[in-house]
C-alpha positions in Angstrom: 6.8 -61.1 -71.2 4.6 -58.3 -72.7 5.2 -54.2 -72.3 1.7 -53.7 -70.9 2.8 -56.1 -67.6 6.2 -53.8 -66.5 4.1 -51.1 -66.8 1.8 -52.3 -64.1 4.3 -53.6 -62.4 6.5 -50.5 -62.4 2.1 -48.6 -61.0 2.1 -51.5 -58.5 5.8 -50.4 -56.8 4.5 -46.7 -56.6 1.0 -47.3 -55.3 3.1 -49.2 -52.4 6.0 -46.5 -52.2 3.3 -43.7 -51.5 1.1 -45.9 -49.4 4.8 -46.2 -47.5 5.5 -42.9 -47.3 2.2 -41.4 -45.9 2.1 -44.4 -43.4 5.6 -43.3 -41.8 5.0 -41.5 -38.2 5.1 -38.1 -37.7 7.2 -36.6 -35.5 6.8 -34.6 -32.7 7.3 -30.9 -32.7 7.0 -27.8 -29.9 5.2 -25.3 -32.0 2.7 -27.6 -31.7 1.6 -26.9 -28.4 0.6 -23.6 -27.4 1.2 -22.1 -23.6 -1.1 -22.9 -20.6 -1.8 -20.5 -18.1 -2.8 -21.8 -15.2 -5.1 -20.5 -12.4 -3.9 -20.9 -8.8 -6.1 -21.1 -5.4 -4.5 -19.5 -2.6 -2.4 -21.3 0.2 -2.0 -21.4 4.2 1.7 -22.8 3.9 0.5 -24.7 7.6 -2.0 -26.7 5.9 0.5 -27.8 3.0 2.8 -31.0 3.5 4.9 -32.7 1.0 4.4 -35.7 1.6 1.9 -37.5 -2.0 -1.2 -37.3 0.1 -2.9 -34.8 -2.1 -5.8 -34.6 0.5 -4.8 -30.7 0.3 -5.5 -30.4 -2.8 -9.2 -30.9 -2.7 -10.8 -28.2 -5.6 -7.9 -27.5 -6.4 -8.4 -28.1 -11.2 -5.5 -29.6 -13.3 -4.3 -28.6 -16.8 -3.8 -31.3 -19.0 -1.5 -31.6 -21.7 -0.2 -35.0 -24.0 1.0 -32.9 -27.1 4.1 -34.4 -28.9 7.4 -32.9 -28.5 9.7 -35.2 -28.9 9.7 -38.9 -30.7 7.4 -40.2 -33.7 3.7 -40.8 -33.1 2.6 -44.2 -33.3 6.2 -45.9 -32.7 7.2 -43.8 -29.6 4.1 -42.9 -28.6 0.8 -44.9 -29.1 -1.0 -42.8 -27.3 -1.7 -40.0 -24.0 -2.0 -43.6 -22.0 1.1 -44.1 -23.5 2.7 -40.2 -21.9 0.3 -37.6 -21.4 0.9 -35.3 -17.6 -0.7 -32.4 -16.3 -0.5 -30.0 -13.0 -2.1 -28.2 -10.8 -0.4 -25.3 -8.7 -1.4 -23.3 -5.7 0.8 -20.6 -4.0 1.4 -18.6 -0.2 3.0 -16.2 0.7 6.5 -17.6 1.1 6.4 -20.3 -1.9 5.0 -21.7 -4.8 3.1 -25.7 -4.6 3.0 -28.6 -7.3 1.5 -31.5 -8.3 2.4 -33.3 -11.8 0.5 -36.0 -12.8 2.2 -38.1 -15.4 0.0 -40.8 -17.5 3.0 -43.4 -18.8 2.4 -47.1 -19.0 5.6 -48.4 -18.1 7.4 -46.1 -15.7 11.4 -47.3 -16.3 14.5 -46.7 -14.1 18.0 -45.3 -15.6 19.6 -48.0 -17.9 23.1 -47.5 -19.6 21.8 -46.3 -23.3 18.5 -44.1 -21.5 18.5 -41.6 -18.9 15.1 -42.1 -16.6 12.0 -41.2 -16.9 11.6 -38.1 -14.9 10.2 -34.6 -15.3 11.7 -31.2 -15.9 10.1 -28.0 -14.1 10.7 -24.9 -15.7 10.4 -21.4 -13.5 11.5 -17.9 -13.5 9.7 -15.0 -11.5 8.0 -12.1 -12.8 7.4 -8.7 -11.3 3.4 -7.1 -12.4 4.7 -5.3 -15.1 6.2 -8.0 -17.0 9.8 -7.6 -15.9 12.3 -10.7 -14.9 13.1 -10.8 -11.2 15.6 -13.6 -11.8 16.9 -16.0 -14.4 15.4 -19.2 -15.6 16.2 -22.4 -13.7 15.4 -25.9 -14.1 14.6 -28.6 -11.5 15.4 -32.0 -12.5 12.1 -34.2 -10.6 13.3 -38.3 -11.7 11.2 -41.1 -10.5 13.9 -43.4 -11.7 15.6 -44.1 -8.6 12.4 -45.0 -7.1 11.9 -47.6 -9.7 14.4 -49.5 -8.3 13.4 -49.1 -4.5 15.3 -46.4 -3.9 13.6 -42.5 -3.0 12.8 -40.5 -6.3 15.4 -37.4 -6.5 15.1 -33.8 -6.8 17.5 -30.7 -7.4 18.2 -27.4 -9.8 19.4 -27.9 -12.8 22.0 -25.0 -12.5 22.5 -22.3 -10.0 22.5 -23.0 -5.8 20.7 -25.6 -4.2 18.0 -25.1 -1.4 14.0 -23.7 -1.0 13.1 -26.9 -3.2 11.4 -30.1 -0.8 9.7 -32.9 -4.1 8.5 -36.4 -3.0 7.6 -39.1 -6.2 5.0 -42.0 -6.0 4.2 -44.4 -8.6 1.1 -45.4 -9.4 -0.8 -48.2 -11.9 -1.2 -45.8 -14.3 2.1 -43.9 -13.8 3.5 -41.8 -11.5 3.1 -38.1 -9.3 5.6 -35.5 -8.1 3.8 -32.9 -5.4 6.7 -29.8 -4.9 7.5 -26.6 -3.2 9.8 -24.0 -4.3 10.4 -20.9 -2.4 10.0 -17.4 -3.7 13.8 -17.1 -2.7 15.2 -19.6 -4.2 14.8 -18.0 -8.0 14.5 -14.1 -6.3 15.1 -11.0 -3.8 12.1 -9.4 -4.6 9.0 -12.0 -4.1 6.8 -11.5 -6.9 3.3 -13.1 -4.8 1.9 -9.6 -4.4 0.9 -9.0 -8.1 3.6 -10.9 -10.3 4.2 -13.8 -11.3 5.7 -17.3 -11.8 6.7 -18.0 -15.4 6.5 -22.3 -15.4 6.5 -24.9 -18.1 6.5 -28.7 -17.6 8.5 -30.8 -19.7 8.4 -34.8 -18.9 10.9 -36.9 -20.7 9.7 -40.9 -21.2 11.5 -44.6 -22.6 9.3 -47.1 -22.6 12.7 -49.2 -23.4 10.6 -51.6 -25.2 12.9 -51.1 -28.9 17.1 -50.1 -28.6 15.9 -47.8 -31.6 13.1 -45.9 -29.5 13.8 -42.3 -29.5 12.1 -40.4 -26.2 9.3 -39.1 -25.7 8.0 -36.0 -24.2 5.2 -33.4 -23.8 4.8 -30.4 -21.9 3.0 -27.4 -21.3 4.9 -25.1 -23.7 6.1 -25.0 -27.0 10.0 -26.2 -25.0 12.5 -28.0 -27.2 13.3 -31.2 -25.2 16.7 -30.6 -26.6 17.4 -27.1 -25.8 15.2 -26.7 -22.7 16.8 -23.7 -20.9 16.8 -21.5 -24.2 12.8 -21.3 -23.6 11.8 -18.1 -24.3 9.9 -16.1 -20.6 6.8 -15.2 -22.8 6.5 -18.6 -24.5 6.2 -20.1 -20.6 2.5 -20.3 -19.1 1.9 -17.6 -16.2 0.8 -18.3 -12.6 -1.0 -14.7 -11.5 -0.4 -13.9 -8.1 -2.9 -11.5 -6.7 -1.6 -11.5 -2.6 -2.7 -8.1 -2.2 -6.2 -8.6 -3.3 -5.9 -11.7 -0.5 -4.7 -9.7 2.2 -6.7 -6.2 1.7 -10.4 -8.7 1.4 -9.4 -11.2 5.2 -8.7 -6.7 6.6 -12.3 -6.3 5.6 -13.2 -9.2 6.8 -11.8 -8.5 10.4 -11.1 -5.5 10.6 -14.2 -3.9 11.6 -12.7 0.0 11.5 -11.4 -0.8 8.3 -15.0 -2.0 7.1 -17.4 0.4 7.4 -15.7 3.4 6.0 -16.9 4.6 3.2 -13.3 6.3 2.2 -11.4 5.8 -1.6 -8.1 3.2 -0.6 -5.6 3.3 -2.9 -2.6 1.0 -2.6 1.2 0.9 -2.8 3.1 -1.9 -2.7 6.7 -1.5 -0.8 9.2 -3.4 0.6 9.3 -1.6 3.7 11.4 -3.8 6.0 14.6 -5.1 3.8 13.1 -9.3 3.7 12.2 -9.2 0.4 9.4 -10.2 0.9 7.0 -6.5 0.4 4.2 -4.8 2.4 1.2 -3.7 1.1 -0.1 0.4 2.0 -3.4 0.7 1.9 -4.9 5.0 2.2 -7.2 7.0 2.1 -8.1 10.3 3.4 -7.8 9.6 7.4 -6.5 6.2 7.5 -3.3 4.1 6.7 -3.1 0.8 7.1 0.0 -1.3 6.8 0.1 -5.2 6.2 2.9 -7.7 6.2 4.5 -10.9 7.3 5.0 -11.6 11.3 6.9 -14.7 11.5 5.1 -15.9 8.5 1.8 -15.0 9.3 -0.3 -11.8 8.0 -0.4 -9.1 10.4 -1.1 -5.2 10.0 -1.0 -1.5 11.4 -4.2 0.5 11.4 -3.6 4.7 11.9 -6.0 7.4 12.0 -5.5 10.6 10.0 -7.0 13.9 10.8 -9.8 14.6 8.5 -7.8 15.8 4.9 -9.6 18.8 3.3 -7.5 16.8 -0.1 -6.4 12.6 -1.0 -4.3 11.4 0.4 -1.0 11.9 -1.6 1.7 8.6 -0.4 5.1 8.4 -1.9 9.0 6.6 -0.5 11.9 7.6 0.4 14.7 6.2 2.7 14.8 9.6 5.0 16.8 8.3 7.5 19.6 6.6 6.2 19.1 3.0 6.8 18.6 1.6 3.2 14.7 1.1 4.0 12.3 3.3 2.2 9.6 5.7 4.8 6.5 6.2 4.0 6.0 10.2 3.3 1.7 11.0 3.5 1.2 14.3 2.4 -1.8 16.2 2.0 -4.1 19.2 2.8 -5.8 20.1 6.5 -8.5 22.9 7.5 -6.5 25.0 10.4 -8.3 24.8 13.9 -8.0 28.5 14.0 -9.4 30.9 11.4 -10.5 30.5 7.3 -6.8 29.0 6.5 -5.4 24.9 4.7 -2.3 24.0 5.0 -0.3 21.5 3.3 1.3 19.1 5.9 3.7 16.0 5.7 3.5 13.2 8.2 6.7 10.6 7.7 6.8 7.2 8.8 8.8 4.5 9.6 7.3 0.6 9.9 9.0 -2.3 11.9 7.6 -4.9 13.8 4.7 -5.0 12.2 4.7 -0.8 13.8 4.4 2.6 12.4 6.3 5.1 13.8 5.8 8.9 13.5 9.6 9.8 12.6 8.3 14.0 11.6 6.1 15.6 10.6 5.5 19.0 9.3 3.8 21.8 7.1 5.4 23.0 3.6 2.9 25.5 3.2 -0.4 27.6 4.5 -2.6 29.9 2.9 -6.7 30.9 2.9 -9.1 29.1 2.3 -10.9 32.6 0.4 -8.4 33.1 -3.0 -5.9 35.1 -1.7 -2.9 36.5 -2.4 -1.2 35.7 1.2 1.0 32.9 2.2 3.4 31.1 3.6 6.4 28.7 2.3 8.7 26.3 3.4 11.3 24.2 1.0 11.9 21.6 2.8 14.8 19.1 2.5 14.9 15.7 4.5 18.3 13.7 5.8 19.6 11.5 7.8 19.5 14.0 10.8 16.9 15.7 10.3 14.5 18.3 8.5 15.9 21.7 6.7 13.3 24.2 6.5 14.1 27.2 4.0 11.7 30.5 3.8 10.0 31.2 0.3 10.9 35.1 -0.7 7.7 36.5 -1.0 5.7 34.8 2.1 3.1 37.2 4.0 4.5 38.6 7.0 1.5 39.1 8.4 -0.2 36.0 8.8 -0.5 34.2 11.9 0.7 30.5 12.3 -1.8 27.8 11.4 -2.8 25.2 14.3 -3.9 22.1 13.1 -5.6 18.4 14.4 -2.9 16.2 16.4 -0.3 18.9 16.1 1.5 18.0 19.6 4.7 16.5 16.6 3.9 18.7 14.6 7.0 20.2 13.4 6.0 24.5 12.8 6.2 26.3 9.8 9.1 28.9 9.2 7.7 32.3 9.6 9.4 35.6 8.3 8.4 37.0 12.0 10.7 34.7 13.4 13.5 35.8 12.2 15.7 33.5 10.1 15.8 32.2 6.6 17.4 28.5 7.4 15.9 26.4 10.6 17.1 22.8 10.5 14.9 20.4 13.2 16.0 16.6 14.3 13.1 13.2 14.0 11.1 12.7 16.8 
């Protein structure tokens, strides 16, 4: 046998080895998947039904994903018909709704060497400034029992159960899950006014046509199928909530007095009722609007204030010791009995969708013109009422300022009163 023949055989073997190496299937990699955000329209809980009928999802745009996170291309996964998925989302004042649709050419139940085909939905709530409002929790949506004639199952993978509703259904090209999750299942404080839910969908697939087959998986974020609970919050997709904008738009559509106001409006999100669902406070120079949920329905109350000389400043504080904050509105108003103005404060509590005035008082009065004369009190709010203390240097000859809507006003403590301190109970 000639040396030339051996050289040719070696070359052929090298070529074959190289070709085999090139044809080796590539493994799925979580980092290949981009993080997908979602746009969720506002829904009415009364119109939403977790029943597998998707008529209440008309017009909602799905987000699709098919990048392989686990398994091998060509061997464990042959294309989008073998395994791919999409997700839709809607939100209400109390919960988020999902539809997860899975393309799967062979939906299988649990066997000894495999688990069922299933979906994991990983979610975590987030405040408007990006802070976590609760732990990341996973939900298992298992279609396997339905393959065997039972019902698909849904449960939280850890922690307390409850606040979860889901239904699965199998179709000719795969299977779907319709899901709702209460905000209260994840957080004591709802993120719905201006926060977000971080979301990642992980879909696991076994085709079972080869005992050596690995599990294939796709997802909507770079989540590791081996350690899904370790997914970083900033790697999960985001559903941004804007219920405050929806509330304001509804108020403008239905409240003629607010809609025709040409004032500049400010807004504040705060929890006034201790329900975990924050209220929205909208305020202008002469109006105060508080909106929230009353028996699951949006309700609001509007209060007119006397015309002010400066924009209203709104703060919150638990004044009466009930562990719920009151609304404190401060601005300058014109005195009706002369060229003077006063800094006036209103303190309101909010309950049963109504505002109640707890107290109204003046901290300072002075002349409109540039004058050094003034009368000023320092104010301390306690659960028993307000304590006024006369500030040294207050002018002794200034008359008391009269203000509009002063029936409930606690008068300013003047030098002529002969007292340095006075305590007055709330109304």
